[in-house]
N, C-alpha and C positions, 0 to 999 in steps of 0.2 A: 504494499499500500503506498509506502514513502516512495520506492523509488518511481512509482507511477505517479503520486502527488508532485515528484520534483519533476518528472518530465512534461506534467500538463501545466504547471506552476512554469516551468519557462517559457512554456508556449503564452502563456497570458502576458508574460512581462515582455515578451517580443511584441506583442499586440501591441500593448500599453505605448511601448517607445516607440512603435512605427505612428501612433497617435499625436503623440507628441514631438516624432520628428517632423513629420507633415507641417506642423505649425514653424515649428522652427527653421526649417531649410528654405520656405515658401517663399522666404522674400528675396532670397538669394537668386532660388531657380525662378522667379518671376521676373525679373529683369530679360535672362534668357528666354523665357517664355513668351513674355507680348512681343518680343521680336519675332520669333517664329510664326505667332499665331495671336496678334494683338486683339484682333475684331472679333475674334469668337468668343461667344460668351459661354461659361462652364455649366453643362447639361449633363453631364455625367453619362451618355449616352452614346456620344459618338467623337470621333478627332481626324484631324487631317494631317498628318507627320509626311515631311519629306516624299510628298505623293505618294503615300503609300496609305490606302483607305484600311481603316482600321473598321472590322467588322462590329458593331454598334451592340451593346447589352440587350436591344430589342430585337435587333436582327440576328442574334445568336438564338434566343427565343423563338423566333419564328423558324428557323431552322426543324424543330421537332414539331411532329401533326399534333400532339395533343397540349395545345395553347390557345387561351380564350383571352381578352380584354375586354373586361366589365369599363366602359367607360362614363364619364361624370354624367352625359346626357342619358346614359340608360339608367343610371340610379335616380337621378330625377325624375325621370316618366315614370319609373316602378319603384317609389319609396317603400324602406320595410314597414309594414303595418305594425310590427310591435317592436322596430328598432333596432334590430337583428340582421347585420348585413348577410347571415347567413339564407335570410327570405330571398334576396337577389341571387348570392352566390349555386344555391341548388338550380337554377334555371339555366345553367350552363351544361353542356353535354359531357358525360361522364359523372355527374353530380349528383345525388341524392342527399337528403338527410335521416340517417340512422342510429339505433345505437350502434356498441362495439360487438354484440354478437348478436345470435336469432331467441334470445329468451327474451327481448322485449320489456326487459324488467323497468326499466326508465323510457317507458315508450314516449313520453310526451318532453324529455329533454333529449332531443334527436338532435344531432351533429353535424358538422361537415363530413360527408363521406364521398372518397372518390376514387370511382370502377369499383366498389366495393370492397374495398380493403379496410375498412372500417375507421374511423375519427382517428383515432390514436395513430394512423398512419397517415393521417395529414398534418401538415405542420403547416401554423397561421404562423403569419410574419407580420408586423407594421413597418415598414418602411425598409425593408428589408433585414428588418431584426425580430427573432423568434421571439413567440409569445408560451410562455410555462407555465400560468395560473392553473390551468384546469389541474395540473400533476399534482397540486394541495391538495385535491379532492382524494380519499379514499376510492381505492377501487375493491368492489365487492366481489365476493367467489365467482358470480356470475360472468364477469369481466366488465360490468357497468360501473360507472360513475357518477353520481347524484351531481350534474354540472351541465350547465349551457354552455361548455363549450370555450373557446376564445377569438369567436367571430364577433362577440359583442361589447368591445373596448374602444371603438370610435364612432361617434355619432355621423351617418351618411353624409351630413351636410358638411363636415369636415374632409371628404373622399375624394382625391382628386381621380382614380382608376384603381381599378382590382385586379391582379394578373393571376390565372388560374391554369398552373402546370399540372399534366399529368403523365403519368408512366415515365420512361425513360429520362426526357428532359428533366425531371425531377432529382436526380440521384446524387445530383451534385450538392445538391445541399443537406445530406448526410442525415443523421438519424432522424426516424419519424417521418420520411418525406417517401415510404416508399407507395404511397398511395398520389400522392400529388402534394402542391404546394401551392399553399392562397396566399399572395401577397398584398397587402391592405397600402395603396401609396395616397398617404395625405396631400394636402395643396399646398404648394410652395408659396411663400410670402414675395411673389417678384413684384407686383404695384399694389398701392394702398388700396384695401378693400374693409367693406365690413360688413357682415352680412346679419338678418335675424329671422330664423324659421319658426312660425309655429304647427304645430301639425295635430292631429286628431283623428283618431280611427272607431268609430263605432259599430258596434255589432249589431245586427237587428235584434238577434236575440239577446235578452236580458241575462240568459246564463252564462253569456263570454263576458270575459273581461275586456272593458277599454282600453284606450292606448292614449294618452297626453303627450306631448315632447315641444322642447321649444330649447333651440340652439342657436346660439350666437357666436361667429368666427371673424376674427379682424387681424388683420396684418398689413404689411408693408415695406417700404425702405424705410431708415430712420437717417439717414445718410448715405454715402456713395459707396461705404462699405457694412452697414449694420442693416439688418433687415430683420422684422420679427413675426411671427404666428402665433395668435391665442384664441382658445375656444372654449365655450364651455356648453354644459349638455346636462337637462335634465327630462329623463324619459319615465315616468309612471304607466306599466301595466297590468291592470287589475286582472285577480287570478278567475279562473274560471268557480262559477258555483259548485259546492262540494258536492249535489248530487244530479251534475250534468250527465255522468253517463249511468242512471239509475235503469234508464228504458232498454237500455244497452245488452241485459241481461233478461233472459223469460222470467226468472223468478224475481228477480230484482236485487239479489243477493249479489256478494264479493262485489261492490260497486269499488270500480278506479276512480280516483281522481281526474280531474281534466289539467287543463294547463296550471303550470302553477303563475303567479306575477311577479313582475320585478320592478325595482325604483334602479334607474342608472343613476348616476352622477357623476359627472366624467369633466377633469380639465386639463388642458395639454398647454404649454409653453414649446415657443422654439424661438431662439436666438442665432441667429446666421450670421456670422464674421465672413466677407469678403477681403482674404488677405491681399489678393490682385486677382487678373484677368481669369488665372489658373487655379488658383487654390481657395477653397472655401470650409471654413470650420462651421459645424452646426453643434450647438448645444441644446440638447432638450429633457424637459420633466414634463411627468404625467400624475396624474393622481384620480383613480376611478373606484368607485364603491358599486357592488352590485348586491342589492338587498332583496330576498325573495320576500313574496306575498302568499304563505302557505296554503296550498290548495288539498292539503290532506294524503299525499300521497305516500306509501309506500310498499314494499317489495312483493308483499305476501299476503297481508291484511286487507279485510274490506275497509275501506276509509270509514263508513258509518260504523264501523266493531270497534271502536275507540273513543270513548268519551274525550279523552284530551287531544284527539285529531281532530274531533269535531267540533271541539270550543276554540281550537288554534286557527281552524280553516275558515270557519264563519267569524270569526272574529277579525281576519285579516291579518292573523300576525306573522311576526318575522319571527323563523327559525332558523336562517344562514346568512352568513352575511360574508362577500367574500372583497378585499380591499388591493387593489393593485397599486402598486407605486414603482416607477421607473426614472432613473438618470443616464443620461448619454452623451457622449460625446462622440461625433461623426468626422471626420475628413474625408475629402473628395477634390483629389488634385489632377492637374493634366502636365506632365512632366516630356522632357524630349524626346525620352524612349517611350512613354505611352503615358496609361492612365493610373488612378488606383482609388482604392474605397476601404477604407478603416473603421471600426468604429469599435468602441466598448460601450456594454449597458449592465446597468446593475437593476435586477427586475425584484420586489420583495410583493410576497403576496402571503396574506393573513387571511385565513379560512376558519371561521369563527360559528359553530354550531351546537344548538339546544343539544342535548344526550340523543343519542338513538340507540335502537335496537339492531345489535349485529350480529342477529343470528336467528338460523329458523322461520318462523313464522312472526315474529317480529319483526324481521330486520329491514331496519329503516325506519320503521315507528317511533314517533318521537316519545321520550320518554322522561321528559323534563318540561317544564314550562317557565323555569328561572330563569334569568340573566346569569346569577352567579352560577349557576350550573354549567355554562357554555365551555367549552371547549375549543382550543385555539392550534390549528395548524398550519404553523411559520415555513414557508418555501421562500428562501432566498437562490434567485440565480443570478451568474456572471457567465455572460458571453461577450466572446471579443472576434472578431473577424478582420483579415487583411488580404486586399484581394487586388491583384494588380494586372494590369491587360498589356501586350508588347507585341507591337505591331511590326511584322517581319516579313524578308522577303529570302527565303530559303528556296530555289526555283522558284517557287510561287508564292502569291501573296498569304500572309494567316496571319492569326491572332492568337498569339499564346498567353492564357491567363495559366497565372501562380497563384496559389492562394492558402493562409492557415486560418485553422478556427480553435479555439477554446470553447466549452463550456464546462460548467461547474454549478452541482446542485448541493443545498443543504437545508436538511429538514428537521425542525422540533416537532413533534407530536405528542402533545399534551394527555391525548387519548392512551399512550400507551403506558402509564399507569394507574388506569382506572379500568377495573372491571375485567373480565374473561381473566384472570388471574392460571397462568397453566405454570406447575414447578416440573416440569420435564426435562432434567439436565441431561438424560442421553440422547435427546435431541436439540442438545446447545439450546435449550429456550430456560429463563429463570423465571420466578413467582415474577405478580407485576411490579411489586415494589423496586425491584433492581434491574426493572428492563431499562434500558437506554432509551431514550426517547428519540435520540438524535441518528439522524443518517446522511450519506452523501457519498456522492460519487462524482467522477471526473471524466471530460472527453477530450482527447487532442486530437486533431486533423492536420493534414496537410493533402492538397489537390492541384490537379494541374489537366488543363484541357485546350487543346488548339485547333481553332477553327480556320481551317483550310481553303482557299479557295482553289480549288484543283484546275478548273476550268469556269471560265464565263457563266457554264450551267450547273457546274456540281459544287457544291460544298460538302467536305468532311468534316467530321467535329467527332474525335478520340478525346479520351479521359481516364482518367484515373483518380480515385481519391483511398487515403489510407486513414483509418481513426485507430484509435488505443482510447478502449475505457476501460477503466479501474476494477470493474466488478467482470464486465463480461469479455476480456478482451479485445484482440486485434480485428478488424474486418478492412476487408478489401472490396472495394464499388469500383471496377472496373464500367467503361461506359463507351458506345459510339453510336453515333446519329450523323445521320445521311440525308441531304437534300438533292436533288436532280431535276432540273427544268426540263422534259421534255420537249415542250414549247412555251413560247411567251406565253402562256394562259394556263398549263395546264404542269403541276410541280407531284414528283414522286417523292414522301419522304418514311424515311422507317429509322428506328431504331431500338436500342438494346443494352438494359444496365439492370447491374446486380444493386438492390438496394437494402436498406436493413431499419431495424429500430432496437436501440437495446431494450432491456427490462426496465422498468419504472421502479424507484425507490422502495413500494410496498410490495413487490413482488420479489423485491432481490434480500427483503429484511426478516430476518428469521426472528422477530421480535414482532412484526404486524403478526393478527392473528385473527381469523377466524373461527368461531365457535358454532356448535349446534347441537340440540337434546338430541338430535335425530333427523328432523325436518331439513331434507334436502340432501342426507346421506344417502350412498348407496345404500341399496337392502340390504338387512342383515349386519351392517356394518357397527349400528346404535348410535351411541354421542360420538359425533367428531370432532375434526379440527384442522383449517388448512391455514398453515402457514407458509413465510416466506422462505425463497430459496435462493442462496445466495451462488450456486452452481448453475443458475440457468444461463441458457447461450441466448445471443440476439436474434430475434426474426431475421428472416433473410427472405428475398424475394428477386427472382429474374425477370424482370418487366420487356416484353418485348409488342413492340408495336410497328404495323405500318401503314401508311395511307397516301391516297391520290387527291389533288383538291384544283378546281379549276376556280380562276380569279381573270376577269375582263376590265377593261377600261370603262364600259357599260356600268359597273357593279354588280354582276354576277358575280355569284360568289357560291361553290359547290364540293363536297369533300364527302370521303369516307375513309373511317379509320378501323382498324380492325387491331385489338391489343390481348393480351396473354399473358398472365402472370403465373408463375409457377412458384407457390409460397409453401416456405419451411418453416419448421421451427416454431409455430405459433403460440403462444405462451398461455394457458388457461388452467384455472383451478384443476389438479390432479384429482383421479380417481382411483387410485393404485395406493391403496396403503402403506405407508412406510415404519410403521411402527403402532404401536398398542401402549397403554399405561393405565393405569388403576387411578381414577380419579373420584371424590364422593358428590354422588349425584342428587343434588336437592329436591329435584322432580320426585325421583324414586324414595331418594329417604335411604340411601346406602351406597356402597362404592362398587362402581361400575366400570368395566372396561373402557379405555376410550381409544379411536382409532385417530390417527395422524394423518394427512395427506398435505402436499405442497405444491407447489405451482410448478408446472411443471410443459417443456415443450414438446408440442403435437408434431408429428413428424411431417404430413406433407398436404396441401390445399390446393387446389388451383380456381384460378378466375381468369375467365376472356368473354369479349364480347365487342361489340360494332359500335363506333359513334359516327354519326351523319351529320352534316349540317348544308343548309339549302338558305342562299340571300336571292331575292328576284325584285330590281326593280322596276315594279309595276308600272308603275308611270314616274314623271318629273317626279311629283310630289306623294307617292304612296308607293311605300316598300314591305314586302316580307320575307320574315326570316324565319326559319326554324331549324330546330336540330334534334336528334333523337339519339336513344341510346337503347340498347338491347343486350342485354346478358345473354350470353350463351351457359355460362355456368359458373356457380360461386358454391363449392362445396369443399367439406374435407373429406381428403380422400380414403381415409380409415373408415370412417360412420355413414359418408353419404349425406350428412347434414348440411343444409345450406349456413352458410359463416355469419351472413346479417339477413336482417330484413330488408330488399333492395326490390324492388320492382322489375319483373320480367322485361319491361320496357316503359320508357317514357319519351315522352314526344311533347314538348314545348314549341309554342309557335305563336308568331307575334305580327301584328298589322299595325303599322306609323301612317300616318296621313296627315299632311302639314297643309291643313283644310286653309289659312289664310296666314300671312304674314306671323298675326299673333297667336293663331291657335292650333295645337297641336293635338290629335287626337290616337289614342293607341286601342288596340284590341288584343288580348292574349291568351292562350288558350293552353291548358298543360293537362296531359292526359298519363296517366298513370295505371300500368299496365296490374295483372294479379302478382302478390306478392305471395309467394312460398312459405305454408308454415312449418318448422320444424317436426318430427317425427317422434323423436326421442329426447328424454330430457337432458339436459348439458352436465348438471350434476351426479344424476341417479343412476343414467345410461338406462332409463324403465320406458316402454314405449308409454308416447300421449297420449290421452282421449280426445283431446281436443287438438285437432289437428286443419283447420279450416283456414282457406287462404284468405287475404283479404284481396275482395273483389274488385275489378276494374272501376277507376273513378275518374271524372273532368272537372278541371276547375276551369272557369270562364271570368275573366277580369278587363274591364275598362276605366280607360283613364282619358283625363287632358288635362291638357298645362295650355294658358294663357298668359302673355306679355303684353300688360297692359303699357308699360314701356320699360326701358333699361334698368330700370330700379326698383320695378314690383313685378311680381311675378305669382300667379294662383295653379296650385293642383289639387284637381279632384276626382273622383271616383268610386268604382264597386268593385270590390272584390267577391270572389265566386257568388258569381251574377244570378244564376239559377239555384244557390242554396245546396249545394249537395252536401248533405250532412255525414261526417264520417265519424264515429263515436269508437271510445276506448272499451272494450268488452272485460278485459282485466288488465292484472299486474304478472305479466309472465307467461310461460307458456300454457295457462289456463285460459289463455285467450288465443291462443293459435298465433296467427301474423295479424289479429286485430286489436292491436296495442297502443294505440296511438289515437289522437284527435286531430283531426282537419277543422280550424273555423270554418265557421258558415259565411252567410251573407255580411258583409260589412260596407259601410260608408266611411272615407276620406278624405281629409281636405289638408291643403298645407297653401299658406301664404308666406313669402319669402321676401324680405327689402332688403336692399342693397346698393351701397354705391362706392 
């Protein structure tokens, strides 16, 4: 551990030095830089040096078939009803909202899932910096977290664009990007602006929660060298009524909770220092807090079966609060030899919760209503990265990218010393009062990628990344992407890469325990425990894709991509007993044998599918665009069970009509195909009684945008126009694939004033 710590610590020091040296050397390099390119503004995207065109970061993205960019205009046309950017991102090809497994336990806390690899394999970035706050939330035995994910830390009004990378294109980003990457890019303070937005979303059904949001964004130059941006956001989405799903079960029993509410408070500030025409230093700070409004959700119990759950839900109480604070420094530079981008970021997350049941039939159920009983999990993450782009001409023009990255995570979990005391030294676990509440892991990486212009029509991009994790060991991630222009309009693209994800701290830590008096344990095992496993291997995936795309000057765009992921060593709670010990069972009133399980790697799984897109300029003022995803397979090879609850196919279609210079109209249709249900329990491996799939359904949205003048804009629309009601029928496998709610018809309006 000490040797590993020295290795990654040295990596971090190198990156810190790079940030500092960027500032120190900028003045000296600036004079030469200005002579070479004095009139070119720093954008961080492209550079012209010695008559060699450097392939920009944006162009490198476009070499891979699995890339989508959501523009600022698209975000404004389709604002997120409840404030979470996931509502917009889910409409991209290959993207759905799911849990991390097929058990559906946290059905209404679905997160971004790219190509069926699960939310834990989707890496969320804000301005290129990773977000790890959801890792502060405990991972339960079924592989789910009670979290809204990490797509809800930036208000939509502060976003410039969102880049979605799928498959091999995401491998260069390291651990957690096996499915893909979502990069949320905020607005730059390039000119003086101020905007204030008020938003309201009112469901037609009184059982569904309303949303109100107010956002202010301001920024611009202070003088020739300094500029700033600040934003503030308050968003309140109320919880659904506690009995919203009461009619979803024939007998009215085992009622599952609807969507919980959330109160978002966000503040972000950026100070940008333009050292000269080629070097910029950004200093950024952000503070965000998400406070839930409890809807009564638990993993097994009927929401109406607990008096405390009912009291907390009917009163709209807060049961958990997640606070995220970040500080970062970034240097972006242009040099005689190329460009660079270096940052260091500290991210602190405090996850404070009321006491919850940790096992069996009461798992996830609130068992304390008093603030003094709240337990806090504190997670600190230090991330640092330095990436350098060098334009070269070795036989042919090319751009060589070299980079290094450091990630460190430190967790302090107050829950470790509370309850579930397991005194089993033969398994390396001591009683609760002696358990260490702290855990940590670090990762250091170096990588290289070369964007080679083989001919005017053929671009080849080989890459290699090496990571060392202090617990999971070494990982090599080779990749190869290629793009060939068959004609000026038709391009063939392909890629292959090895991606990976290291185990999280809960899975690695033997002091993290899940206990059960028998519920959820394999038959015949009686009471059981699941403990962390420090010997876990990293999950890996060989991701392959090939696609063809047509684009012309008239605005036509059409393409289709096939992807295939061979998934290995997926981590889940084990079902093989690693030992037993005697413990006193208060329910039985006697000593009884307890069986111990641990997190383990599942050998193999496979995911494959098709993604398609079509954009048609119907008229000069009318554009029709459609994308579709078809999942060919997504299953565990050993059991044949689905990996997650994703639709067999998804179709997103949109028509935009610029009716007048001031008025734009929008019609959106999303159709979700059948969602296959598991047939075997994830924990007991026994056949399930309910294997009913989620039937196909369609959502239709209409919206309008009206520009009164350049300073005042109105948005209005109706979501789920035909009020397609989708209800949650249970918590977990008892509901088959019917484990989530889809909100009914709602009306929204947004007014933005700016200057």
